[in-house]
N, C-alpha and C positions, 0 to 999 in steps of 0.2 A: 423636559419631561422624562426622557429615558435616562437609564443609569449612566453616570459619569464613566464608569469602567467600559460599559459597552459602547458608548459614544466614542471613547478613546481608541478601542479596538477597531471599530468601524472606520475610523479615520486613518488608521495604519493600512488596514486592508491586506489583501493577499496579492503577491506579486504575480501569481498565476492568473488570478481573475483580472488584474490590471492589464496584462498582456493580452488576455482574451477579449477584453473591451477595447484595447487599441487595435486589435485585428479586425473587430466589427467596424470600427471607424475607417480603417484603411480600406476594407472591402467595399464600403459605401462610396469611397472616393475613387478607387481604381479598378473595382471589380474583383470578384472572388478569385478568379483565375490568375490575377496579377499580385496576390498576396500569398505568402508561404508560411503557413501557420503550424508551428511545431510546439505550441505552448501547452495545450490542454490534453491530459492523458485520458481521452474519451475513446474507448474501443470503437473501431469503425466497421469491424466485421459483424455479420448478422449471427444471431444465436444458431448453434447447430440444429440439424434437422430433428434430432431427438427432443430437444427443447420446444420446437415449434409444433411437433405432432402431440407432445404431451400437453401443451397448452390448448391446442384445438379440442382434444378430447375432454379435457377438464372443464372448459367454457361451456361445452354442451352436455355435461354430465348432469342428470337430473336427481342425483341422490340429494336428499335433504340435508342441510347443515354443512354443505361444502364451504360456505363463506361465514360460518359462525365463529364465535369465540372458541378457544380451546385452552388447554393448559398454558400458563404463561411461558413454559419452556418450549412449548411447540408440539405438534402432533407426535404421538408416540412412535408411529411407524416411520415417519421421517426421520426422527432422532435415531431410531434403530439402523436406518440405511446409512446415516452419516457415521455412526459409531462403527459399523462393519467395515466401511471404507477405511477409516483411521486405524482400526485394528490391523487391517491388511498392510497399510503403509508403515506402521510403527512396530508391528509384532507384539503390541501390548493389548490386554484385554480391555478395550474401551466398551463401555456399556451406554445405552441410551440415557441412563440417569446421569451421565457425565457430560451430556450435550445439552446446549440451550440454543434454539433457533433465535436469531436476532435480525434487527433492522440494519443489514449490512455489517461490515467489519467494524465501522465507526460506532454502531450500536453495541456490538460486542466489547470493544475497548472501553466505552464509557460505563457499561454495566459492570465490568470487572474492576475498573478503577474506583467506582463509587463503592463497590463491595470491600475494597481493600484499604482505601486511604482514610486516615484520620487527618484533621487539619495540620499542615506543616510537615506531613510525610514527603519524603523525596522520591522522585522517579527519574532514574538515568536515561537520558536520550543519546543516542549515538549519531553524531552529525557526520554526513548530511542525513537529515530525516524529514519526513512529511510534516509540514509546519503545523498542521491542525493538531498534532500531539500536544502542543503547548496549551491549547484551548481545552482539550480533553482533560488534561491534568489539572488545570486551573479550575474546570467546572466543579471539581470534587475536593477543592482545598489543598490540593498537593503542590509541590515545588518541583519544577523541572530542573535537573542538573545536567548540563550539556557536556558530552565527552567526545572530543573529535576522533574520527577515525584516522588511520595512517594516510597521509596525504598522497602517497604513491600507490599503494594497494587498494585504498579505500575500504579496507577490512578494520574491524574493531581492534583497537589497541588494548589488550588485556592489562598492561601495566597502568595505563591511564584509568581504566575502569577500577582497578584495585585502589588507586589513590583517591577516586571520587567516592568511594563506599564510606558511609558514616553509620552510626546507630540509627539514623532516621531514614536510611535507604529502605524502601519498602518494595520497590519494583524496578525493573528494567525493561524497556520496549526494544525488541529488535524486529527487523524487517528484511526478509531475505526471500527471493531476489529484492534488492534494495531499490526503493524510489527515493532518490533519483538516479543512483549510480549504476544499477543493473547488476552489481556484484552479488554472487551467491556465497553465503557463509559456509565454508567447508566443514565437514564432520569433526575434524580435529579441533577446530576453533570452538565449536559449539561444545564439545566435551570438555575442553579446557576452561571455558566459561562456566560450565556446570561445576566443575571441581572448585574453581574460585569461590562461586557463590555458596556451595555446600560447606565451606570451611569457615564461613561467617558465623558469629554467634547469635544470629537470629535469622528468621526466615525471609528470604528475598525472592519474590515470584517473578519470573520471566514471562512477559506478554509478548507472544509472537504473532506479529501482524502478517498475514500470509495470502493476501489476494492474488499475488503474482506467482504462487508457488508452482503452478502448472505450466508457466511460461519460461521454459529453459530451453537453450539452443546449443547446437554443436554437440549434441549427445550428452550434455550436462544433466545431472540428476540433483535435485534439491534435497539435501539430507532431511529426514524426518526429525523435527524438533521433539516430537513426543519421545522418540527413541533415544535422543542425545542428551536431553535435559530432564531432570527429575521434577524440578518445581516449576512447571510451565503450563500456561493457559494459551491455547491456540485460538486466535481471534482471525476469522477469515470470512471471505464472501465469494460469490460466484459472479461478481461484476465483471472480472476480466477473463476468467475461465470460460464462461458461457455467454459473455458479451451481454450482461444484464444489469448494467450499473444503475439505470433508472428504476429498477424493480426493488432495489434495497432489500436483498435477501442474503443473509449470512448466518454465521453460528459461532459459538465459542465451544471449546472442548477442554475440560478440566482433566489434566493427566491423572490417571489412577495412582500414580506415584506421589501426587502432591500431599503435603501434610494437610490433614483435615480436609481432603478432598470433598467429602460429602457436604461438609459445612460451607465450603467455598461455593460449590455449585448451587446450593440453596440460596446463598447470599446473592450470587449472580442472577439467578432467576427472579428473586425479589426485586432487586434493582432494575432489572429489565422491565418490570411492571411500574414501579413507582417513578421511574424516569419518564414515563408516559408513552413508552413504546407498546406496552401491555403484552403484545406477541408480535412475532414476525408475520409478514403477510401470508394469509391462509393459502391462497391459490398457488403462490409460488413456492410455498413449502412442498406442496404436492408435485409441482413440476420438478423440483430438485430430487424428490424421492424417485420419479420415474427416470430422470436423466442424470443420475448421480455419477456415472462413469463417462459422461460425454465432455467434450471440450472442443473449442474452436480449433480450426486448422492453423496451428502455430507456425507451419512452414511459410505461410504468407507474411507473418510478422518477422520471421528470420530473414526472408528475402529483402523486406523493406529496411530492416536493420543494416543488412549488408550494403544495400544501395546507398543509404543515408551516410553510412560510415565511410564508403569509398568517395562520396562527394567531399566529405569534410577533409578526409586524409589527402586527397588530391589537391585541395585548396591550401594545405599546409597546416591544418589544425592538429593538435596533439590529443590523442584519445586512446583509450583501451576499450576494445569492442565489448559490449556488456554480455554477460553469460545468460541473462535473463531479463524479465520485465519488459517494459515497452519504452525505454528511454536510452538515449546516448548522454553521456556526461563529460564532454570534452573540456580541456583547459580553456580558460578565457584568456585571449591575448591581453597582455597588460595586467595590471593589478586590480583594475576596477571592472568587476563583472557587470555591475549595474549600468555603468557607461557603455560597456560593450553591447549589452542588450539593447540599449537605446540607439546605438549606432547601427545595429542590424535592423531595427525597426525602420530606420530611415531608408533601408534598402528593401523594405516590405518583407523582412524576415523576422518572425516572432518566435522568441525562445525565452526561457525563464532563467534569470540569474540565479547562480548557486547560492548567493546570500539569502535568497527566499527559502532555502533549505539549511540555513545557518552554516554554509560551508563556502566561504568566498574563494574567487579564483576560478571557478567552473561555471559552466551553463548547461541547462538541461533541455534537451530537444526530444519530443515524442515522436516515434516513427509509426504510430498507428494512424497513418494518413494515406491518402490515395498515392499510388506510385507516380502519377503525373505531377503531383506536388513536388515530390523529391526531384523528378527529372527537370522540371521547369525552374527549380531553385538554383541550378547549377550557376548560371551567370551572376546571380545575386551573391552567392557565397565567394565566387571568385573575385568579385568587385570588393567585397568586405576584406577578403585576404589581402588584396593589393593595398587597400586603405591601411591595414595594420602591418604591411611589410612581411606577410607570411609567404613562405615559398614551399610548394608541394614537392 
């Protein structure tokens, strides 16, 4: 009954979800405290006080129309608050008219891709990348073109990007700090990418997926893509910054320097409606307006990053400590990262093969977990290291 294409996609499934389901099976067998689940990027910190207080006030607010429809772009005052924040971050005059509130960053990406793509248009993806990008591109008739990052630095390879450009290239998706690698793209690289794209004989739009942009460690600062790239649309959410992944609240910002920026934001707003999102959740738009500068205590994530990195390094794993995000991305012992993930599961350690992000030879571990999970996982990682002949 269902479409053959969807049936095929369902059959392949997601490696992340498969590991999550395996975790549930193991927890039922051995107990939750005997399973060390690093598979799912689900923020475990509670939202900041500013978010909780704003939500409490708004739930009890008796103003009429608080839960009504609004412009498909979102409430004007909310978009003004977002525009003011991104103006401060970028130094550019971003206006409310260049902002559309969306159903998460995924809603933002889908709305912009639908606005941009004709059937057969190409979108460059920089591997490793969040696997759902493939579905988002396919949703709107596009063709994904994968370009691997440098295997040592995990930074985009500009020469490889140049070779991948064709007359049908319509967009490129970037993600910094990156999921899964945690690498922050430096300013020089973003500006070099901008120079490369500006030299092409047709417009290529950068879609910057930025849900991790506030999660930077060791004093690192994530460069403003609006400041570094001229033809860019920022697609972001507050899922990680405010620990609100289930509320599905995000936005897109069309750079004032984009060609035909007014036309592009109008198209994105239109697509936000016709894709069935209609508008972003009304209540949480208001929450974002009141808590626009809040964020979770990232020092807790930084501590857990350091703890898990030390466990892996002590066991003999090879990794570079991530600059941001929520993940470690160590090398997988041996050539088969899928087989390695299966071996880890036999020790009740759940992680995701790099192949799930189209980058073999690595594995992803999320450190947004309780510290006790990291501490209790030490014997398991040591046993895995012995099995693979690693030496700390």
